[in-house]
C-alpha positions as CSV (number, residue, x, y, z in Angstrom):
1,K,40.5,10.2,-36.6
2,I,41.2,10.8,-40.2
3,W,39.9,14.6,-39.7
4,L,42.8,14.8,-37.1
5,D,45.7,12.6,-38.6
6,C,45.1,15.3,-41.9
7,M,45.1,18.3,-40.1
8,A,48.3,16.8,-38.0
9,S,50.2,16.1,-40.5
10,G,49.1,16.7,-44.3
11,K,49.5,13.2,-45.5
12,N,46.1,11.8,-45.1
13,L,44.2,15.1,-46.8
14,Q,42.8,12.8,-50.2
15,A,41.8,10.3,-47.6
16,A,39.7,12.8,-45.8
17,I,38.0,14.3,-48.8
18,D,37.4,10.7,-49.9
19,T,35.1,10.7,-47.0
20,L,32.9,12.8,-47.9
21,D,30.0,12.3,-50.1
22,A,29.0,13.8,-53.4
23,S,26.3,15.5,-52.0
24,Y,28.0,16.5,-48.6
25,Y,27.6,20.1,-47.0
26,Q,27.8,21.6,-44.0
27,V,26.3,24.2,-41.8
28,D,28.4,26.5,-39.1
29,A,26.9,27.6,-35.8
30,N,25.7,31.0,-37.4
31,G,24.2,29.3,-40.0
32,V,26.5,29.3,-43.1
33,V,26.0,26.4,-45.8
34,T,29.2,25.0,-47.3
35,N,28.9,22.7,-50.1
36,R,31.2,19.8,-50.7
37,A,33.6,21.6,-53.1
38,N,33.7,24.5,-50.7
39,S,34.8,22.7,-47.9
40,V,37.2,20.7,-50.4
41,A,38.8,24.0,-50.8
42,M,38.6,25.1,-47.0
43,M,40.6,21.6,-46.3
44,K,43.0,22.2,-48.7
45,G,43.8,26.1,-47.1
46,M,43.7,24.9,-43.6
47,N,46.2,22.1,-44.6
48,S,48.7,24.1,-46.1
49,S,48.4,27.2,-43.6
50,M,48.7,24.6,-40.4
51,R,51.1,22.8,-38.5
52,N,51.7,20.8,-35.3
53,A,48.4,20.2,-34.9
54,K,46.9,17.5,-32.3
55,G,43.5,16.9,-30.1
56,K,41.2,14.6,-28.9
57,I,38.1,13.4,-30.3
58,T,34.9,12.5,-28.4
59,I,32.2,10.5,-29.3
60,E,29.4,11.7,-26.8
61,R,26.4,10.1,-28.9
62,I,25.6,8.2,-32.0
63,S,22.0,7.2,-33.3
64,E,21.3,5.1,-36.7
65,S,17.6,4.7,-38.0
66,K,17.3,3.9,-41.8
67,G,20.6,3.6,-42.6
68,E,21.5,6.9,-41.3
69,I,24.0,7.2,-39.0
70,C,24.6,10.7,-36.3
71,A,27.1,11.5,-34.2
72,W,27.7,13.7,-31.6
73,V,31.4,14.6,-31.6
74,K,33.4,17.1,-29.9
75,F,36.4,18.3,-31.4
76,V,38.9,19.7,-28.5
77,G,42.7,20.7,-30.1
78,Q,45.3,23.1,-30.5
79,G,48.6,23.8,-33.1
80,E,49.9,26.6,-35.1
81,M,48.4,28.9,-37.8
82,K,50.4,30.8,-40.7
83,Q,49.2,34.2,-40.1
84,G,51.9,36.3,-43.0
85,N,55.2,35.2,-42.3
86,K,54.9,33.8,-38.6
87,W,53.7,30.5,-37.3
88,V,50.6,31.9,-33.9
89,P,49.5,29.2,-31.3
90,F,45.7,28.4,-31.5
91,Q,43.4,26.6,-29.7
92,F,39.9,25.2,-31.1
93,N,36.8,23.7,-29.1
94,T,33.8,22.6,-31.1
95,S,31.1,20.3,-31.1
96,V,29.5,19.0,-34.3
97,V,26.8,16.3,-35.8
98,E,27.9,14.5,-38.1
99,S,25.3,12.3,-40.4
100,L,26.4,9.6,-42.4
101,K,25.3,6.7,-44.9
102,R,26.7,3.6,-45.2
103,T,27.8,3.2,-49.4
104,S,29.5,0.4,-51.0
105,A,32.6,2.3,-50.8
106,G,32.5,2.5,-46.9
107,L,30.9,5.0,-44.3
108,K,30.4,8.8,-46.3
109,F,29.6,11.8,-44.6
110,I,26.5,13.7,-46.0
111,Y,26.2,16.3,-43.7
112,S,28.0,18.3,-40.7
113,Q,25.9,20.9,-38.5
114,H,28.4,22.3,-36.1
115,L,26.4,23.3,-32.7
116,P,26.4,26.8,-31.1
């Protein structure tokens, strides 16, 4: 939920960033790997170029093994994205597998795999 709140309001950006472990990385549906620093830069860029974002997050499955939690998540939403001087409507529908670990500071995302 914190990711969607961040997109919708921009007020929780640091809270969303704080959920990423120092070792975090993600792989997009094309196999492109992005480390934590680049993911944070991307989040900050999206935060300033989007408005009126809303959507639904569905957790389709959760499993846990040896302290790692994997969640299969579907994100569906819409909003407006700035292109030049205009705000253009957009929609998204994506599925991701998120891996998290328990830390003394709570759950931290360690890996995200965007599914085709």
